[in-house]
KEVO-119083 format. One record per residue (C-alpha): residue number from 1; residue in three letters; x, y, z. Coordinates in nm, 2 decimals. Example, Ala and Ser with C-alpha at 12.3 -4.5 7.8 and 13.67 -1.06 7.14 Angstrom:
// KEVO-119083
{num = 1, residu = ALA, east = 1.23, north = -0.45, up = 0.78}
{num = 2, residu = SER, east = 1.37, north = -0.11, up = 0.71}
//
This chain:
// KEVO-119083
{num = 1, residu = MET, east = 2.15, north = -1.97, up = -1.16}
{num = 2, residu = LEU, east = 1.95, north = -2.01, up = -0.81}
{num = 3, residu = PRO, east = 1.94, north = -1.71, up = -0.72}
{num = 4, residu = SER, east = 1.79, north = -1.61, up = -1.08}
{num = 5, residu = VAL, east = 1.56, north = -1.85, up = -1.05}
{num = 6, residu = VAL, east = 1.43, north = -1.70, up = -0.66}
{num = 7, residu = ASN, east = 1.42, north = -1.34, up = -0.80}
{num = 8, residu = ILE, east = 1.20, north = -1.47, up = -1.11}
{num = 9, residu = PHE, east = 0.97, north = -1.67, up = -0.82}
{num = 10, residu = LEU, east = 0.98, north = -1.36, up = -0.59}
{num = 11, residu = ILE, east = 0.85, north = -1.13, up = -0.90}
{num = 12, residu = CYS, east = 0.57, north = -1.34, up = -1.00}
{num = 13, residu = LEU, east = 0.43, north = -1.42, up = -0.67}
{num = 14, residu = TYR, east = 0.45, north = -1.00, up = -0.60}
{num = 15, residu = ALA, east = 0.29, north = -0.96, up = -0.94}
{num = 16, residu = PHE, east = 0.03, north = -1.22, up = -0.91}
{num = 17, residu = LEU, east = -0.03, north = -1.09, up = -0.54}
{num = 18, residu = CYS, east = -0.06, north = -0.72, up = -0.66}
{num = 19, residu = LEU, east = -0.27, north = -0.84, up = -0.99}
{num = 20, residu = CYS, east = -0.53, north = -1.01, up = -0.76}
{num = 21, residu = CYS, east = -0.51, north = -0.71, up = -0.56}
{num = 22, residu = THR, east = -0.63, north = -0.47, up = -0.83}
{num = 23, residu = LYS, east = -0.87, north = -0.72, up = -0.97}
{num = 24, residu = ALA, east = -1.09, north = -0.71, up = -0.66}
{num = 25, residu = THR, east = -1.03, north = -0.31, up = -0.68}
{num = 26, residu = VAL, east = -1.09, north = -0.27, up = -1.05}
{num = 27, residu = ASN, east = -1.40, north = -0.47, up = -1.03}
{num = 28, residu = ASN, east = -1.55, north = -0.23, up = -0.73}
{num = 29, residu = ILE, east = -1.46, north = 0.10, up = -0.97}
{num = 30, residu = PRO, east = -1.83, north = 0.25, up = -1.12}
{num = 31, residu = ARG, east = -1.87, north = 0.11, up = -1.45}
{num = 32, residu = ASN, east = -1.99, north = 0.48, up = -1.59}
{num = 33, residu = GLY, east = -1.72, north = 0.71, up = -1.55}
{num = 34, residu = SER, east = -1.36, north = 0.71, up = -1.60}
{num = 35, residu = VAL, east = -1.06, north = 0.71, up = -1.28}
{num = 36, residu = PRO, east = -0.85, north = 1.02, up = -1.41}
{num = 37, residu = ALA, east = -0.61, north = 0.93, up = -1.15}
{num = 38, residu = VAL, east = -0.50, north = 0.78, up = -0.83}
{num = 39, residu = ILE, east = -0.40, north = 0.91, up = -0.54}
{num = 40, residu = ALA, east = -0.23, north = 0.68, up = -0.28}
{num = 41, residu = PHE, east = -0.17, north = 0.73, up = 0.11}
{num = 42, residu = GLY, east = 0.01, north = 0.48, up = 0.37}
{num = 43, residu = ASN, east = 0.38, north = 0.30, up = 0.34}
{num = 44, residu = SER, east = 0.58, north = 0.12, up = 0.21}
{num = 45, residu = PHE, east = 0.37, north = -0.09, up = -0.05}
{num = 46, residu = PHE, east = 0.26, north = 0.23, up = -0.21}
{num = 47, residu = ASP, east = 0.59, north = 0.44, up = -0.11}
{num = 48, residu = SER, east = 0.72, north = 0.56, up = -0.44}
{num = 49, residu = GLY, east = 1.01, north = 0.77, up = -0.33}
{num = 50, residu = ASN, east = 0.92, north = 0.97, up = -0.05}
{num = 51, residu = ASN, east = 1.18, north = 0.86, up = 0.22}
{num = 52, residu = ASN, east = 1.45, north = 0.92, up = 0.00}
{num = 53, residu = LEU, east = 1.45, north = 1.29, up = 0.14}
{num = 54, residu = ARG, east = 1.38, north = 1.18, up = 0.49}
{num = 55, residu = THR, east = 1.69, north = 1.09, up = 0.74}
{num = 56, residu = THR, east = 1.57, north = 0.76, up = 0.87}
{num = 57, residu = ILE, east = 1.65, north = 0.35, up = 0.88}
{num = 58, residu = ILE, east = 1.32, north = 0.32, up = 0.68}
{num = 59, residu = LYS, east = 1.49, north = 0.37, up = 0.32}
{num = 60, residu = ALA, east = 1.50, north = 0.19, up = 0.01}
{num = 61, residu = ASP, east = 1.69, north = 0.38, up = -0.22}
{num = 62, residu = PHE, east = 2.00, north = 0.17, up = -0.21}
{num = 63, residu = PRO, east = 2.06, north = -0.17, up = -0.42}
{num = 64, residu = PRO, east = 1.91, north = -0.44, up = -0.44}
{num = 65, residu = TYR, east = 1.60, north = -0.23, up = -0.49}
{num = 66, residu = GLY, east = 1.48, north = -0.14, up = -0.81}
{num = 67, residu = ASN, east = 1.68, north = -0.39, up = -1.01}
{num = 68, residu = ASP, east = 1.39, north = -0.46, up = -1.24}
{num = 69, residu = PHE, east = 1.25, north = -0.12, up = -1.25}
{num = 70, residu = ILE, east = 1.31, north = 0.15, up = -1.56}
{num = 71, residu = GLY, east = 1.66, north = 0.20, up = -1.56}
{num = 72, residu = GLY, east = 1.78, north = -0.13, up = -1.30}
{num = 73, residu = LYS, east = 1.85, north = 0.17, up = -1.02}
{num = 74, residu = PRO, east = 1.74, north = 0.23, up = -0.68}
{num = 75, residu = ASN, east = 1.42, north = 0.47, up = -0.72}
{num = 76, residu = GLY, east = 1.28, north = 0.47, up = -0.32}
{num = 77, residu = ARG, east = 1.03, north = 0.17, up = -0.38}
{num = 78, residu = PHE, east = 1.05, north = -0.09, up = -0.14}
{num = 79, residu = THR, east = 1.07, north = -0.36, up = -0.44}
{num = 80, residu = ASN, east = 1.30, north = -0.47, up = -0.70}
{num = 81, residu = ASN, east = 1.03, north = -0.34, up = -0.97}
{num = 82, residu = LYS, east = 0.67, north = -0.21, up = -0.90}
{num = 83, residu = THR, east = 0.48, north = -0.09, up = -0.60}
{num = 84, residu = LEU, east = 0.10, north = -0.22, up = -0.54}
{num = 85, residu = ALA, east = 0.03, north = 0.12, up = -0.66}
{num = 86, residu = ASP, east = 0.22, north = 0.12, up = -0.94}
{num = 87, residu = TYR, east = 0.01, north = -0.21, up = -1.04}
{num = 88, residu = ILE, east = -0.30, north = -0.01, up = -0.99}
{num = 89, residu = VAL, east = -0.26, north = 0.28, up = -1.20}
{num = 90, residu = GLU, east = -0.12, north = 0.05, up = -1.48}
{num = 91, residu = LYS, east = -0.41, north = -0.18, up = -1.45}
{num = 92, residu = LEU, east = -0.68, north = 0.10, up = -1.45}
{num = 93, residu = GLY, east = -0.48, north = 0.26, up = -1.75}
{num = 94, residu = VAL, east = -0.44, north = 0.55, up = -1.59}
{num = 95, residu = LYS, east = -0.04, north = 0.52, up = -1.65}
{num = 96, residu = ASP, east = 0.27, north = 0.31, up = -1.62}
{num = 97, residu = TYR, east = 0.36, north = 0.36, up = -1.29}
{num = 98, residu = LEU, east = 0.30, north = 0.63, up = -1.00}
{num = 99, residu = PRO, east = 0.53, north = 0.90, up = -0.87}
{num = 100, residu = ALA, east = 0.66, north = 0.99, up = -0.57}
{num = 101, residu = TYR, east = 0.49, north = 1.36, up = -0.46}
{num = 102, residu = LEU, east = 0.82, north = 1.51, up = -0.32}
{num = 103, residu = ASP, east = 1.04, north = 1.37, up = -0.67}
{num = 104, residu = SER, east = 1.15, north = 1.70, up = -0.76}
{num = 105, residu = SER, east = 1.12, north = 1.55, up = -1.17}
{num = 106, residu = LEU, east = 0.76, north = 1.58, up = -1.12}
{num = 107, residu = GLN, east = 0.58, north = 1.77, up = -1.36}
{num = 108, residu = ASP, east = 0.29, north = 1.91, up = -1.43}
{num = 109, residu = GLU, east = 0.14, north = 1.67, up = -1.63}
{num = 110, residu = ASP, east = 0.23, north = 1.40, up = -1.37}
{num = 111, residu = MET, east = 0.04, north = 1.60, up = -1.14}
{num = 112, residu = LEU, east = -0.30, north = 1.52, up = -1.32}
{num = 113, residu = THR, east = -0.28, north = 1.17, up = -1.29}
{num = 114, residu = GLY, east = -0.21, north = 1.12, up = -0.96}
{num = 115, residu = VAL, east = 0.06, north = 1.05, up = -0.73}
{num = 116, residu = SER, east = 0.22, north = 0.84, up = -0.45}
{num = 117, residu = LEU, east = 0.18, north = 1.05, up = -0.08}
{num = 118, residu = ALA, east = 0.28, north = 0.76, up = 0.16}
{num = 119, residu = SER, east = 0.62, north = 0.72, up = 0.32}
{num = 120, residu = GLY, east = 0.76, north = 0.37, up = 0.45}
{num = 121, residu = GLY, east = 0.71, north = 0.31, up = 0.77}
{num = 122, residu = SER, east = 0.40, north = 0.51, up = 0.86}
{num = 123, residu = GLY, east = 0.08, north = 0.39, up = 1.02}
{num = 124, residu = LEU, east = -0.25, north = 0.51, up = 1.14}
{num = 125, residu = ASP, east = -0.08, north = 0.55, up = 1.45}
{num = 126, residu = PRO, east = 0.10, north = 0.90, up = 1.53}
{num = 127, residu = GLU, east = 0.33, north = 0.73, up = 1.74}
{num = 128, residu = THR, east = 0.42, north = 0.51, up = 1.48}
{num = 129, residu = ALA, east = 0.61, north = 0.75, up = 1.21}
{num = 130, residu = LYS, east = 0.77, north = 0.91, up = 1.48}
{num = 131, residu = LEU, east = 0.95, north = 0.63, up = 1.60}
{num = 132, residu = VAL, east = 1.13, north = 0.59, up = 1.26}
{num = 133, residu = ASN, east = 1.15, north = 0.94, up = 1.17}
{num = 134, residu = VAL, east = 0.91, north = 0.87, up = 0.87}
{num = 135, residu = PHE, east = 0.64, north = 1.10, up = 0.72}
{num = 136, residu = SER, east = 0.32, north = 1.06, up = 0.85}
{num = 137, residu = LEU, east = -0.06, north = 1.00, up = 0.80}
{num = 138, residu = ALA, east = -0.09, north = 1.39, up = 0.90}
{num = 139, residu = ASP, east = 0.17, north = 1.45, up = 0.69}
{num = 140, residu = GLN, east = 0.03, north = 1.29, up = 0.41}
{num = 141, residu = LEU, east = -0.31, north = 1.45, up = 0.48}
{num = 142, residu = GLU, east = -0.10, north = 1.78, up = 0.44}
{num = 143, residu = TRP, east = 0.05, north = 1.68, up = 0.08}
{num = 144, residu = ILE, east = -0.31, north = 1.61, up = -0.04}
{num = 145, residu = LYS, east = -0.39, north = 1.97, up = 0.02}
{num = 146, residu = GLU, east = -0.12, north = 2.09, up = -0.13}
{num = 147, residu = TYR, east = -0.14, north = 1.86, up = -0.41}
{num = 148, residu = ILE, east = -0.51, north = 2.00, up = -0.47}
{num = 149, residu = VAL, east = -0.37, north = 2.39, up = -0.50}
{num = 150, residu = ARG, east = -0.11, north = 2.25, up = -0.70}
{num = 151, residu = LEU, east = -0.38, north = 2.09, up = -0.94}
{num = 152, residu = LYS, east = -0.61, north = 2.40, up = -0.97}
{num = 153, residu = GLY, east = -0.27, north = 2.61, up = -1.06}
{num = 154, residu = ILE, east = -0.28, north = 2.39, up = -1.32}
{num = 155, residu = VAL, east = -0.61, north = 2.35, up = -1.50}
{num = 156, residu = GLY, east = -0.82, north = 2.54, up = -1.32}
{num = 157, residu = GLU, east = -1.06, north = 2.52, up = -1.03}
{num = 158, residu = GLU, east = -1.32, north = 2.33, up = -1.22}
{num = 159, residu = GLU, east = -1.13, north = 2.10, up = -1.39}
{num = 160, residu = ALA, east = -0.93, north = 2.03, up = -1.06}
{num = 161, residu = ASP, east = -1.26, north = 1.97, up = -0.86}
{num = 162, residu = ASN, east = -1.36, north = 1.71, up = -1.11}
{num = 163, residu = ILE, east = -1.03, north = 1.54, up = -1.11}
{num = 164, residu = ILE, east = -1.04, north = 1.53, up = -0.76}
{num = 165, residu = ASN, east = -1.38, north = 1.39, up = -0.75}
{num = 166, residu = LYS, east = -1.35, north = 1.12, up = -0.92}
{num = 167, residu = SER, east = -0.98, north = 0.98, up = -0.85}
{num = 168, residu = LEU, east = -0.93, north = 0.67, up = -0.69}
{num = 169, residu = TYR, east = -0.77, north = 0.67, up = -0.36}
{num = 170, residu = VAL, east = -0.60, north = 0.38, up = -0.22}
{num = 171, residu = VAL, east = -0.49, north = 0.37, up = 0.17}
{num = 172, residu = THR, east = -0.27, north = 0.09, up = 0.35}
{num = 173, residu = SER, east = -0.36, north = 0.01, up = 0.65}
{num = 174, residu = SER, east = -0.20, north = -0.03, up = 1.01}
{num = 175, residu = SER, east = 0.05, north = -0.34, up = 0.94}
{num = 176, residu = ASN, east = 0.36, north = -0.13, up = 1.07}
{num = 177, residu = ASP, east = 0.14, north = 0.04, up = 1.36}
{num = 178, residu = TRP, east = 0.12, north = -0.35, up = 1.48}
{num = 179, residu = ALA, east = 0.49, north = -0.44, up = 1.37}
{num = 180, residu = ILE, east = 0.66, north = -0.13, up = 1.53}
{num = 181, residu = SER, east = 0.48, north = 0.07, up = 1.80}
{num = 182, residu = TYR, east = 0.28, north = -0.24, up = 1.94}
{num = 183, residu = THR, east = 0.56, north = -0.51, up = 1.88}
{num = 184, residu = ALA, east = 0.91, north = -0.41, up = 1.79}
{num = 185, residu = ILE, east = 0.91, north = -0.08, up = 1.99}
{num = 186, residu = PRO, east = 0.59, north = -0.17, up = 2.24}
{num = 187, residu = VAL, east = 0.50, north = 0.19, up = 2.36}
{num = 188, residu = ARG, east = 0.12, north = 0.11, up = 2.28}
{num = 189, residu = ARG, east = 0.14, north = -0.23, up = 2.42}
{num = 190, residu = LEU, east = 0.18, north = -0.09, up = 2.76}
{num = 191, residu = GLN, east = -0.12, north = 0.15, up = 2.72}
{num = 192, residu = TYR, east = -0.36, north = -0.06, up = 2.50}
{num = 193, residu = ASP, east = -0.46, north = -0.40, up = 2.50}
{num = 194, residu = VAL, east = -0.53, north = -0.56, up = 2.15}
{num = 195, residu = ALA, east = -0.89, north = -0.49, up = 2.14}
{num = 196, residu = ALA, east = -0.85, north = -0.13, up = 2.25}
{num = 197, residu = TYR, east = -0.55, north = -0.04, up = 2.05}
{num = 198, residu = ALA, east = -0.74, north = -0.19, up = 1.71}
{num = 199, residu = ASN, east = -1.04, north = 0.03, up = 1.82}
{num = 200, residu = PHE, east = -0.77, north = 0.36, up = 1.84}
{num = 201, residu = LEU, east = -0.65, north = 0.23, up = 1.51}
{num = 202, residu = VAL, east = -1.01, north = 0.28, up = 1.34}
{num = 203, residu = GLU, east = -1.09, north = 0.59, up = 1.49}
{num = 204, residu = LYS, east = -0.74, north = 0.71, up = 1.36}
{num = 205, residu = GLU, east = -0.89, north = 0.57, up = 0.97}
{num = 206, residu = THR, east = -1.23, north = 0.68, up = 1.07}
{num = 207, residu = GLU, east = -1.08, north = 1.06, up = 1.09}
{num = 208, residu = PHE, east = -0.89, north = 1.02, up = 0.81}
{num = 209, residu = ILE, east = -1.13, north = 0.88, up = 0.54}
{num = 210, residu = GLN, east = -1.34, north = 1.17, up = 0.70}
{num = 211, residu = GLU, east = -1.07, north = 1.48, up = 0.63}
{num = 212, residu = ILE, east = -0.99, north = 1.34, up = 0.27}
{num = 213, residu = TYR, east = -1.39, north = 1.28, up = 0.20}
{num = 214, residu = LYS, east = -1.45, north = 1.69, up = 0.32}
{num = 215, residu = LEU, east = -1.16, north = 1.73, up = 0.01}
{num = 216, residu = GLY, east = -1.39, north = 1.57, up = -0.22}
{num = 217, residu = ALA, east = -1.27, north = 1.22, up = -0.25}
{num = 218, residu = ARG, east = -1.54, north = 0.98, up = -0.35}
{num = 219, residu = LYS, east = -1.40, north = 0.70, up = -0.41}
{num = 220, residu = MET, east = -1.15, north = 0.46, up = -0.17}
{num = 221, residu = VAL, east = -0.98, north = 0.14, up = -0.15}
{num = 222, residu = PHE, east = -0.80, north = 0.05, up = 0.17}
{num = 223, residu = PHE, east = -0.60, north = -0.26, up = 0.20}
{num = 224, residu = ASN, east = -0.66, north = -0.41, up = 0.55}
{num = 225, residu = THR, east = -0.39, north = -0.57, up = 0.78}
{num = 226, residu = PRO, east = -0.21, north = -0.89, up = 0.63}
{num = 227, residu = ILE, east = -0.15, north = -1.15, up = 0.81}
{num = 228, residu = LEU, east = 0.11, north = -1.05, up = 1.02}
{num = 229, residu = GLY, east = 0.25, north = -1.34, up = 1.20}
{num = 230, residu = CYS, east = 0.38, north = -1.45, up = 0.91}
{num = 231, residu = ILE, east = 0.57, north = -1.16, up = 0.85}
{num = 232, residu = PRO, east = 0.96, north = -1.24, up = 0.86}
{num = 233, residu = LEU, east = 0.94, north = -1.05, up = 1.21}
{num = 234, residu = ALA, east = 0.70, north = -1.19, up = 1.31}
{num = 235, residu = ARG, east = 0.84, north = -1.54, up = 1.27}
{num = 236, residu = THR, east = 1.14, north = -1.44, up = 1.42}
{num = 237, residu = VAL, east = 1.01, north = -1.28, up = 1.73}
{num = 238, residu = GLY, east = 0.74, north = -1.52, up = 1.81}
{num = 239, residu = GLY, east = 0.79, north = -1.87, up = 1.58}
{num = 240, residu = GLY, east = 1.06, north = -2.03, up = 1.79}
{num = 241, residu = ILE, east = 1.34, north = -2.21, up = 1.65}
{num = 242, residu = THR, east = 1.16, north = -2.34, up = 1.32}
{num = 243, residu = ARG, east = 1.05, north = -1.99, up = 1.25}
{num = 244, residu = LYS, east = 0.65, north = -2.08, up = 1.24}
{num = 245, residu = CYS, east = 0.38, north = -1.82, up = 1.17}
{num = 246, residu = GLY, east = 0.28, north = -1.66, up = 1.49}
{num = 247, residu = ASP, east = -0.11, north = -1.65, up = 1.62}
{num = 248, residu = LYS, east = -0.06, north = -1.37, up = 1.83}
{num = 249, residu = PHE, east = 0.04, north = -1.15, up = 1.60}
{num = 250, residu = THR, east = -0.21, north = -1.29, up = 1.29}
{num = 251, residu = GLU, east = -0.52, north = -1.25, up = 1.61}
{num = 252, residu = GLU, east = -0.43, north = -0.91, up = 1.64}
{num = 253, residu = ALA, east = -0.44, north = -0.83, up = 1.25}
{num = 254, residu = GLN, east = -0.79, north = -1.02, up = 1.29}
{num = 255, residu = THR, east = -0.94, north = -0.81, up = 1.55}
{num = 256, residu = PHE, east = -0.82, north = -0.52, up = 1.34}
{num = 257, residu = ASN, east = -0.97, north = -0.60, up = 1.04}
{num = 258, residu = ALA, east = -1.30, north = -0.71, up = 1.20}
{num = 259, residu = MET, east = -1.31, north = -0.37, up = 1.33}
{num = 260, residu = LEU, east = -1.22, north = -0.18, up = 1.02}
{num = 261, residu = ASP, east = -1.48, north = -0.39, up = 0.81}
{num = 262, residu = ARG, east = -1.77, north = -0.30, up = 1.06}
{num = 263, residu = GLN, east = -1.65, north = 0.11, up = 1.03}
{num = 264, residu = ILE, east = -1.61, north = 0.09, up = 0.67}
{num = 265, residu = GLN, east = -2.00, north = -0.02, up = 0.64}
{num = 266, residu = LEU, east = -2.10, north = 0.24, up = 0.85}
{num = 267, residu = LEU, east = -1.90, north = 0.52, up = 0.68}
{num = 268, residu = ARG, east = -2.08, north = 0.39, up = 0.35}
{num = 269, residu = GLY, east = -2.37, north = 0.43, up = 0.43}
{num = 270, residu = SER, east = -2.33, north = 0.81, up = 0.64}
{num = 271, residu = LEU, east = -2.07, north = 0.99, up = 0.35}
{num = 272, residu = PRO, east = -2.31, north = 1.03, up = 0.04}
{num = 273, residu = GLN, east = -2.20, north = 0.94, up = -0.32}
{num = 274, residu = SER, east = -1.90, north = 0.74, up = -0.16}
{num = 275, residu = ARG, east = -1.82, north = 0.43, up = -0.30}
{num = 276, residu = PHE, east = -1.57, north = 0.24, up = -0.03}
{num = 277, residu = THR, east = -1.38, north = -0.09, up = -0.11}
{num = 278, residu = ILE, east = -1.17, north = -0.33, up = 0.12}
{num = 279, residu = VAL, east = -0.93, north = -0.55, up = -0.07}
{num = 280, residu = ASP, east = -0.85, north = -0.85, up = 0.15}
{num = 281, residu = TYR, east = -0.48, north = -0.81, up = 0.22}
{num = 282, residu = PHE, east = -0.52, north = -1.05, up = 0.48}
{num = 283, residu = LYS, east = -0.69, north = -1.31, up = 0.31}
{num = 284, residu = ILE, east = -0.50, north = -1.31, up = -0.03}
{num = 285, residu = LEU, east = -0.14, north = -1.39, up = 0.19}
{num = 286, residu = GLN, east = -0.30, north = -1.62, up = 0.37}
{num = 287, residu = ASP, east = -0.45, north = -1.81, up = 0.07}
{num = 288, residu = ILE, east = -0.09, north = -1.81, up = -0.09}
{num = 289, residu = ILE, east = 0.05, north = -1.92, up = 0.22}
{num = 290, residu = GLU, east = -0.22, north = -2.21, up = 0.34}
{num = 291, residu = ASN, east = -0.17, north = -2.32, up = -0.07}
{num = 292, residu = SER, east = 0.19, north = -2.28, up = -0.17}
{num = 293, residu = LEU, east = 0.18, north = -2.51, up = -0.35}
{num = 294, residu = ILE, east = -0.07, north = -2.45, up = -0.60}
{num = 295, residu = TYR, east = 0.10, north = -2.11, up = -0.64}
{num = 296, residu = GLY, east = 0.45, north = -2.27, up = -0.66}
{num = 297, residu = MET, east = 0.30, north = -2.42, up = -0.94}
{num = 298, residu = TYR, east = 0.21, north = -2.18, up = -1.11}
{num = 299, residu = VAL, east = 0.51, north = -1.98, up = -1.05}
{num = 300, residu = LEU, east = 0.69, north = -2.26, up = -1.19}
{num = 301, residu = VAL, east = 0.51, north = -2.26, up = -1.53}
{num = 302, residu = VAL, east = 0.52, north = -1.90, up = -1.54}
{num = 303, residu = SER, east = 0.92, north = -1.89, up = -1.45}
{num = 304, residu = SER, east = 0.94, north = -2.13, up = -1.70}
{num = 305, residu = LEU, east = 0.79, north = -1.90, up = -1.94}
{num = 306, residu = LEU, east = 1.00, north = -1.61, up = -1.90}
{num = 307, residu = CYS, east = 1.32, north = -1.80, up = -1.92}
{num = 308, residu = LEU, east = 1.25, north = -1.93, up = -2.23}
{num = 309, residu = ARG, east = 1.14, north = -1.58, up = -2.36}
{num = 310, residu = VAL, east = 1.45, north = -1.45, up = -2.22}
{num = 311, residu = GLY, east = 1.64, north = -1.76, up = -2.46}
{num = 312, residu = VAL, east = 1.44, north = -1.64, up = -2.78}
{num = 313, residu = ASP, east = 1.52, north = -1.30, up = -2.71}
{num = 314, residu = HIS, east = 1.86, north = -1.34, up = -2.64}
//
């Protein structure tokens, strides 16, 4: 009984978080035009199974991953159900979930409404992907170029340009850079202090934004770095015997997020017709942690309703 309750708790908490993020995203999309497709870049928050084809320890193609997804089987998503990107496309009414670009079963009609190019374990820093042997952001940039060529072959150049221009591009940020390259395998800590590394990462994100902007992307949503001091790795490494949230790791995230926010504001003014939004992932998770009792009551109520519903249906 306990595992089922815990599972429901995690599902509801994850879904609530995703809906919070999605609401922030949707509210910033222009209402005078549709969003025909969603293209996702980044890490495991958005990876729908691209890492399945990679020899890496950063994989999710085995149980219990996918337990509550369609078919109840592992599919490469780093969750028991949908990813953040899946919830976004569902919320926007684009489709039920976002398929992986490298999925061998991907059909032409899937291409018209978007794909996930994300790779779990990747980051803005090219070194991060190398350290864990996953697909880098540079790889994902090459994939979007391939995607555009394939799209033009399906619907023609004019319609493809229209889809690319009106689509929503979602990008997860630098959590793996700080967790892997700066902490777990601290090659970058030997080269940069916190401020310098944060600046390096912002420069890499800027380069990426400018590249996809050149390809036609105009509506972009960026998830900033979450409260790193409270992720399991940070609590284990820096939280002591009680595994408290580590202030040092949290400050690293805050330093990067502040720089990213300033840079996005500058890019809004320098790239014509751009519509950029930052989802404050840090603040969302911080609020859940600091007000866990309130969120716990919310999940308890939802879980109870789910249990009652299951009892009625079965």
